[in-house]
RODO-2510 file (C-alpha; in nm, 4 decimals, decimal comma):
residues 406
     n   res          X          Y          Z
     1     x     6,6729    10,6071    12,2596
     2     x     7,0307    10,7087    12,1751
     3     x     7,1341    10,3523    12,0996
     4     x     6,8320    10,3131    11,8681
     5     x     6,9372    10,6264    11,6789
     6     x     7,2920    10,4914    11,6534
     7     x     7,1643    10,1661    11,5064
     8     x     6,9479    10,3549    11,2580
     9     x     7,2454    10,5631    11,1458
    10     x     7,4535    10,2505    11,0882
    11     x     7,1710    10,0787    10,8977
    12     x     7,1337    10,3860    10,6750
    13     x     7,5055    10,3755    10,5967
    14     x     7,4898    10,0033    10,5180
    15     x     7,2299    10,0634    10,2466
    16     x     7,4563    10,3079    10,0634
    17     x     7,8053    10,1546    10,0958
    18     x     7,7882     9,9383     9,7853
    19     x     8,1600     9,8772     9,7349
    20     x     8,2210     9,7789    10,0981
    21     x     7,9152     9,5511    10,0847
    22     x     8,0443     9,3876     9,7659
    23     x     8,3796     9,3180     9,9327
    24     x     8,2069     9,1924    10,2481
    25     x     7,9985     8,9461    10,0470
    26     x     8,3007     8,8382     9,8403
    27     x     8,5173     8,7595    10,1443
    28     x     8,2675     8,6435    10,4074
    29     x     8,3178     8,2718    10,3380
    30     x     8,6980     8,2864    10,3399
    31     x     8,7153     8,4993    10,6598
    32     x     9,0484     8,6611    10,5619
    33     x     9,0937     8,8440    10,8941
    34     x     9,0196     8,5486    11,1208
    35     x     9,2044     8,5960    11,4520
    36     x     9,3791     8,9117    11,3252
    37     x     9,3921     9,1980    11,5774
    38     x     9,2916     9,5224    11,4072
    39     x     9,3187     9,8499    11,6007
    40     x     9,1411    10,1507    11,4547
    41     x     9,1400    10,5238    11,5304
    42     x     8,9016    10,7050    11,2964
    43     x     8,6449    10,9807    11,3445
    44     x     8,3868    10,7666    11,5155
    45     x     8,0541    10,8112    11,3430
    46     x     7,8225    10,5795    11,1488
    47     x     8,0390    10,5229    10,8417
    48     x     8,3520    10,4325    11,0369
    49     x     8,1385    10,2215    11,2684
    50     x     8,0156    10,0227    10,9719
    51     x     8,3719     9,9616    10,8513
    52     x     8,4573     9,8158    11,1926
    53     x     8,1473     9,5936    11,1805
    54     x     8,2457     9,4590    10,8370
    55     x     8,6004     9,3923    10,9576
    56     x     8,4549     9,1940    11,2470
    57     x     8,2253     9,0013    11,0113
    58     x     8,5358     8,9053    10,8127
    59     x     8,6951     8,7559    11,1231
    60     x     8,8959     9,0416    11,2765
    61     x     8,9243     9,1162    11,6461
    62     x     8,8398     9,4861    11,6205
    63     x     8,9361     9,7531    11,8729
    64     x     8,8277    10,1060    11,7815
    65     x     8,8448    10,4609    11,9177
    66     x     8,8017    10,8116    11,7794
    67     x     9,0796    11,0067    11,6092
    68     x     8,9704    11,3502    11,7295
    69     x     8,8284    11,4517    12,0692
    70     x     8,5098    11,6154    11,9374
    71     x     8,4189    11,3996    11,6360
    72     x     8,2942    11,0933    11,8256
    73     x     7,9154    11,0417    11,8171
    74     x     7,7984    10,8871    12,1484
    75     x     7,4890    10,7194    12,0011
    76     x     7,7055    10,5378    11,7479
    77     x     7,9440    10,4250    12,0234
    78     x     7,6508    10,2787    12,2163
    79     x     7,5254    10,0963    11,9081
    80     x     7,8709     9,9556    11,8290
    81     x     7,8829     9,7902    12,1688
    82     x     7,5651     9,6023    12,0753
    83     x     7,7437     9,4743    11,7646
    84     x     8,0123     9,3261    11,9874
    85     x     8,2844     9,5694    11,8857
    86     x     8,5544     9,6598    12,1385
    87     x     8,4935    10,0339    12,1343
    88     x     8,6584    10,2889    12,3640
    89     x     8,5590    10,6440    12,2764
    90     x     8,3949    10,9524    12,4211
    91     x     8,3053    11,2937    12,2851
    92     x     8,5189    11,5125    12,5064
    93     x     8,7815    11,7848    12,4989
    94     x     8,9631    11,6111    12,7844
    95     x     9,2823    11,4957    12,6147
    96     x     9,3635    11,2675    12,9068
    97     x     9,0520    11,0641    12,8237
    98     x     9,1342    11,0775    12,4523
    99     x     9,4827    10,9285    12,5024
   100     x     9,3551    10,6785    12,7566
   101     x     9,1192    10,5416    12,4917
   102     x     9,4017    10,5328    12,2368
   103     x     9,6035    10,3254    12,4843
   104     x     9,3146    10,0862    12,5471
   105     x     9,2907    10,0188    12,1732
   106     x     9,6671     9,9680    12,1455
   107     x     9,6732     9,7255    12,4386
   108     x     9,5185     9,4705    12,1977
   109     x     9,8670     9,4134    12,0476
   110     x     9,7521     9,4964    11,6937
   111     x     9,8647     9,3148    11,3814
   112     x     9,7173     9,5881    11,1619
   113     x     9,6448     9,9524    11,2461
   114     x     9,3860    10,1579    11,0578
   115     x     9,4734    10,5176    11,1357
   116     x     9,3388    10,8659    11,0699
   117     x     9,5939    11,1359    11,1456
   118     x     9,8715    10,9027    11,2719
   119     x     9,8005    10,9419    11,6453
   120     x     9,7461    10,5672    11,6873
   121     x    10,0572    10,4523    11,5057
   122     x    10,2956    10,7088    11,6506
   123     x    10,1661    10,6455    12,0031
   124     x    10,2280    10,2753    11,9446
   125     x    10,5844    10,3330    11,8249
   126     x    10,6652    10,5545    12,1226
   127     x    10,4891    10,3740    12,4081
   128     x    10,4696    10,0079    12,3037
   129     x    10,8065     9,9189    12,1480
   130     x    10,7977     9,5642    12,2868
   131     x    10,4746     9,4968    12,0922
   132     x    10,6104     9,6149    11,7583
   133     x    10,6960     9,2554    11,6694
   134     x    10,3223     9,1888    11,6370
   135     x    10,2512     9,4815    11,4035
   136     x    10,2541     9,4009    11,0309
   137     x    10,1621     9,7418    10,8945
   138     x     9,9423    10,0525    10,8992
   139     x     9,6770    10,1952    10,6667
   140     x     9,6651    10,5759    10,6963
   141     x     9,3581    10,7707    10,5869
   142     x     9,4587    11,1372    10,5754
   143     x     9,6969    11,3885    10,4202
   144     x     9,8087    11,4932    10,7690
   145     x     9,8764    11,1369    10,8792
   146     x    10,0714    11,0549    10,5631
   147     x    10,2838    11,3659    10,6206
   148     x    10,3647    11,2529    10,9746
   149     x    10,4562    10,8999    10,8700
   150     x    10,6696    11,0341    10,5852
   151     x    10,8552    11,2508    10,8380
   152     x    10,9325    10,9382    11,0401
   153     x    11,0488    10,7608    10,7244
   154     x    11,2844    11,0438    10,6320
   155     x    11,4350    11,0263    10,9819
   156     x    11,4826    10,6498    10,9497
   157     x    11,2367    10,5891    11,2358
   158     x    10,9504    10,4153    11,0547
   159     x    10,9439    10,0593    11,1960
   160     x    10,6699     9,9075    10,9758
   161     x    10,5209     9,9495    10,6267
   162     x    10,2539    10,2173    10,5869
   163     x     9,9950    10,2192    10,3110
   164     x     9,9094    10,5793    10,2294
   165     x     9,5420    10,5256    10,1549
   166     x     9,5135    10,9035    10,1172
   167     x     9,7477    10,8967     9,8164
   168     x     9,5391    10,6449     9,6218
   169     x     9,3411    10,7740     9,3247
   170     x     9,0087    10,6425     9,4544
   171     x     9,0675    10,8389     9,7742
   172     x     9,2136    11,1814     9,7102
   173     x     9,0346    11,2493     9,3820
   174     x     8,6986    11,1968     9,5514
   175     x     8,7193    11,2016     9,9324
   176     x     8,9456    11,5050     9,9606
   177     x     8,7752    11,7028     9,6852
   178     x     8,4074    11,6051     9,6735
   179     x     8,3828    11,4758    10,0315
   180     x     8,5508    11,7708    10,2021
   181     x     8,3879    12,0119     9,9596
   182     x     8,0360    11,9054    10,0497
   183     x     8,0783    11,8182    10,4166
   184     x     8,2602    12,1405    10,5093
   185     x     7,9731    12,3481    10,3805
   186     x     7,7260    12,1097    10,5412
   187     x     7,8866    12,1808    10,8795
   188     x     7,8919    12,5576    10,8239
   189     x     7,5354    12,5879    10,6960
   190     x     7,3843    12,3475    10,9500
   191     x     7,5339    12,5302    11,2452
   192     x     7,4788    12,8885    11,1283
   193     x     7,1658    12,8774    10,9083
   194     x     7,3186    13,1611    10,7039
   195     x     7,3473    13,2197    10,3297
   196     x     7,6686    13,1835    10,1314
   197     x     7,5505    13,3678     9,8205
   198     x     7,7131    13,7066     9,7747
   199     x     7,9603    13,6576    10,0588
   200     x     8,3378    13,6626    10,0230
   201     x     8,4853    13,3241    10,1168
   202     x     8,8563    13,3049    10,2014
   203     x     9,0042    12,9560    10,1705
   204     x     9,3466    12,8880    10,3190
   205     x     9,5161    12,6271    10,1012
   206     x     9,4445    12,4971     9,7503
   207     x     9,5269    12,1295     9,7809
   208     x     9,2604    11,8728     9,6961
   209     x     9,0545    11,9679    10,0020
   210     x     9,0824    12,3395     9,9310
   211     x     8,9864    12,2803     9,5668
   212     x     8,6713    12,1000     9,6747
   213     x     8,5717    12,3684     9,9255
   214     x     8,6316    12,6421     9,6672
   215     x     8,4307    12,4588     9,4016
   216     x     8,1306    12,4258     9,6320
   217     x     8,1648    12,7845     9,7552
   218     x     8,1448    12,9042     9,3961
   219     x     7,8408    12,6853     9,3345
   220     x     7,6714    12,8335     9,6402
   221     x     7,7230    13,1844     9,5057
   222     x     8,0251    13,2824     9,7113
   223     x     8,3046    13,5097     9,5894
   224     x     8,6188    13,3046     9,6508
   225     x     8,9640    13,4202     9,7549
   226     x     9,2438    13,1640     9,7908
   227     x     9,5584    13,2055    10,0000
   228     x     9,8566    12,9860     9,9130
   229     x    10,2308    12,9424     9,9628
   230     x    10,2774    12,7100     9,6640
   231     x    10,3334    12,8974     9,3383
   232     x    10,1877    12,6251     9,1164
   233     x     9,8735    12,5826     9,3263
   234     x     9,8297    12,9594     9,3265
   235     x     9,8297    12,9576     8,9451
   236     x     9,5797    12,6700     8,9517
   237     x     9,3480    12,8753     9,1711
   238     x     9,3802    13,1759     8,9394
   239     x     9,3020    12,9660     8,6328
   240     x     9,0036    12,8143     8,8134
   241     x     8,8660    13,1677     8,8343
   242     x     8,9512    13,2659     9,1928
   243     x     9,1353    13,5651     9,3369
   244     x     9,4669    13,4851     9,5027
   245     x     9,6374    13,6993     9,7675
   246     x     9,8163    13,6736    10,1040
   247     x     9,6089    13,6218    10,4176
   248     x     9,7199    13,9660    10,5390
   249     x     9,5139    14,1144    10,2544
   250     x     9,2346    13,8571    10,2445
   251     x     9,1584    13,9023    10,6159
   252     x     9,0273    14,2524    10,5389
   253     x     8,7800    14,1246    10,2790
   254     x     8,6416    13,7918    10,3941
   255     x     8,3011    13,7120    10,5401
   256     x     8,3748    13,3392    10,5846
   257     x     8,7221    13,1927    10,6450
   258     x     8,8021    12,8227    10,6012
   259     x     9,1466    12,6703    10,6543
   260     x     9,2535    12,3497    10,4769
   261     x     9,6338    12,3454    10,4752
   262     x     9,7446    12,0900    10,7352
   263     x     9,9828    12,3522    10,8764
   264     x     9,9875    12,5711    11,1870
   265     x     9,9034    12,9401    11,2363
   266     x     9,7197    13,0125    10,9111
   267     x     9,4936    13,2702    11,0809
   268     x     9,6433    13,4470    11,3836
   269     x     9,5978    13,7503    11,6100
   270     x     9,7054    14,0010    11,3462
   271     x     9,4397    13,8686    11,1089
   272     x     9,1601    13,8536    11,3675
   273     x     9,2047    14,2192    11,4555
   274     x     9,1762    14,3272    11,0897
   275     x     8,8586    14,1289    11,0156
   276     x     8,5150    14,2748    10,9540
   277     x     8,2543    14,2490    11,2259
   278     x     8,0595    13,9213    11,2165
   279     x     8,2915    13,6938    11,0164
   280     x     8,2747    13,3149    11,0432
   281     x     8,5896    13,1111    11,1168
   282     x     8,6008    12,7417    11,0265
   283     x     8,8709    12,4779    10,9918
   284     x     8,8679    12,1775    10,7590
   285     x     9,2199    12,0553    10,8414
   286     x     9,2763    11,7482    11,0569
   287     x     9,4133    11,9207    11,3687
   288     x     9,2938    12,2336    11,5513
   289     x     9,6119    12,4276    11,4757
   290     x     9,5233    12,6291    11,1662
   291     x     9,2960    12,8901    11,3222
   292     x     9,5093    12,9966    11,6201
   293     x     9,2458    12,9676    11,8913
   294     x     9,4908    13,0658    12,1678
   295     x     9,5387    13,4046    12,0003
   296     x     9,1644    13,4441    11,9609
   297     x     9,1033    13,3754    12,3285
   298     x     9,3788    13,6170    12,4269
   299     x     9,2245    13,9110    12,2427
   300     x     8,8587    13,8336    12,3260
   301     x     8,6676    14,0243    12,5905
   302     x     8,4087    13,7457    12,6031
   303     x     8,3360    13,4085    12,4402
   304     x     7,9764    13,2835    12,4316
   305     x     7,8216    12,9809    12,2611
   306     x     7,5370    13,1393    12,0661
   307     x     7,4331    12,8263    11,8731
   308     x     7,5467    12,4627    11,9041
   309     x     7,9016    12,4564    11,7724
   310     x     7,9176    12,8351    11,7225
   311     x     8,1031    13,0654    11,9650
   312     x     8,0856    13,4434    11,9469
   313     x     8,4208    13,5957    12,0346
   314     x     8,3882    13,9673    12,1119
   315     x     8,7270    14,1210    12,0447
   316     x     8,8873    14,4132    12,2245
   317     x     8,8209    14,6328    11,9191
   318     x     8,4456    14,5705    11,9559
   319     x     8,4128    14,3390    11,6564
   320     x     8,2679    13,9889    11,6871
   321     x     8,4046    13,6834    11,5099
   322     x     8,2223    13,3515    11,5207
   323     x     8,4346    13,0394    11,5722
   324     x     8,2821    12,7138    11,4503
   325     x     8,3539    12,3758    11,6123
   326     x     8,6198    12,5249    11,8436
   327     x     8,8550    12,5374    11,5452
   328     x     8,8388    12,1622    11,4959
   329     x     8,7123    11,9770    11,1891
   330     x     8,3936    12,1668    11,1094
   331     x     8,2546    11,8926    10,8864
   332     x     8,2601    11,6390    11,1702
   333     x     8,2151    11,8533    11,4815
   334     x     7,9247    12,0501    11,3320
   335     x     7,7900    11,7839    11,0919
   336     x     7,8232    11,4131    11,0026
   337     x     8,1397    11,4176    10,7944
   338     x     8,1732    11,3173    10,4304
   339     x     7,8787    11,1740    10,2346
   340     x     7,8278    10,7994    10,2658
   341     x     7,9005    10,7161     9,9010
   342     x     8,2322    10,9014     9,9181
   343     x     8,3444    10,7176    10,2315
   344     x     8,2326    10,3914    10,0724
   345     x     8,5246    10,4349     9,8331
   346     x     8,7703    10,5411    10,1025
   347     x     8,6774    10,2622    10,3423
   348     x     8,6836    10,0039    10,0649
   349     x     9,0450    10,1158    10,0183
   350     x     9,1078    10,0751    10,3931
   351     x     8,9621     9,7249    10,3795
   352     x     9,1672     9,6282    10,0741
   353     x     9,4757     9,7964    10,2201
   354     x     9,4440     9,5914    10,5385
   355     x     9,3982     9,2773    10,3307
   356     x     9,7090     9,3655    10,1262
   357     x     9,9134     9,4044    10,4449
   358     x     9,7758     9,0737    10,5728
   359     x     9,8915     8,8897    10,2600
   360     x    10,2173     9,0734    10,1853
   361     x    10,3639     9,2158    10,5064
   362     x    10,6606     8,9776    10,5115
   363     x    10,7956     9,1262    10,1866
   364     x    10,6796     9,4882    10,2172
   365     x    10,9516     9,7522    10,2697
   366     x    10,9344     9,9871    10,5681
   367     x    10,8105    10,2686    10,3504
   368     x    10,5059    10,4904    10,2948
   369     x    10,3403    10,3809     9,9704
   370     x    10,0006    10,4208     9,8029
   371     x     9,7816    10,1174     9,7614
   372     x     9,8689     9,9189     9,4445
   373     x     9,7086    10,0704     9,1360
   374     x     9,5305     9,7485     9,0402
   375     x     9,3308     9,7750     9,3656
   376     x     9,2267    10,1293     9,2702
   377     x     9,1065     9,9952     8,9342
   378     x     8,9272     9,7028     9,0989
   379     x     8,7307     9,9338     9,3284
   380     x     8,6555    10,1786     9,0463
   381     x     8,5141     9,8904     8,8427
   382     x     8,2944     9,7796     9,1344
   383     x     8,1735    10,1390     9,1778
   384     x     8,0809    10,1766     8,8106
   385     x     7,9036     9,8404     8,8079
   386     x     7,7043     9,9380     9,1172
   387     x     7,5879    10,2506     8,9313
   388     x     7,4996    10,0573     8,6163
   389     x     7,7612    10,2484     8,4159
   390     x     7,9556    10,0829     8,1332
   391     x     8,2693    10,2192     7,9648
   392     x     8,4733    10,1336     7,6554
   393     x     8,7760     9,9046     7,6587
   394     x     9,0836     9,9060     7,4381
   395     x     9,1163     9,6606     7,1511
   396     x     9,4370     9,4576     7,1201
   397     x     9,5446     9,6820     6,8317
   398     x     9,4877     9,9929     7,0454
   399     x     9,6922     9,8460     7,3312
   400     x     9,9783     9,7636     7,0943
   401     x     9,9650    10,1119     6,9434
   402     x     9,9862    10,2780     7,2833
   403     x    10,2942    10,0690     7,3678
   404     x    10,4739    10,1201     7,0390
   405     x    10,7317    10,3875     6,9619
   406     x    10,6720    10,4095     6,5865
***
């Protein structure tokens, strides 16, 4: 039964990924990835599964695992095996199993890596140096992963080109804002069955993900507070109509807390002990480091799972706080991740990024760079056409005027 459900999920995704399907149909005869080894580590659910299936249909030898211990969906893994994909993934908190599966994917001697958070690429650099000669480049999906690869670049330790898919317009303007905005609240509401209206929502971080979460919180009737360390983003939040204050103050007021910074220790012991009774704690950042779960465990008298994906932590002061998804990505642990149409754009970028590496790796610098702008425009045009939307174009006179200095 599970494998049937997995197949149904993948078929549902296929119907709604119009850009990826357009690219699949455009390239299927030429088989651009024929005999190319592609290793992937992405949150393993139906949308990522479908990307791996399309890569295989275009000729690639695909090896895939999950990029987070709790975001793998077992029914989708079972279905992928039926599609002939080399899949090694389990939903588990056992990090030994997680890294074992990463290693199994890397043993394929990849030519191209499609990464989500940089675990796959960095593990490859550290543990498989003799196989680096086979690797042409990496496509990285997330803000966190791009940060990690940029850190390697600054240290002079980046051995291959990295395409920062996350930094492409068709990704961060939509995936990070509209995808995270919707899917974060999907995870919270699915797992708690509580209202948002009238509650005070504290959002840690006002990058593109934080903006999206705040926008949807406002639409759901929440009263939004933003915490920030960046002066310019703080002004943005103020001008978008939200209160801005330090977490030390916000922790006294919030009913729902959501972190989206990519940094460590955003909510810690001091904050937990000041919170109202019954608050919800959720994380939308890539790693489980923003809500300091170790502190929470230390000051809890008891921890009980009261609903799937919801743990009640009874603190020493008698208050309860409810931790969602064990502090991991709430939109994937407690729901199905970003909407299909959003990931259609992001995974079309991954597909085109991999194709760009395939065709240009011999001349690409060992740098972290966004996908070429003309690819962004190409995918935007496909998206608009799929929606039946037409836009104006510049006349020759208008183009000349925009380029003139007089």
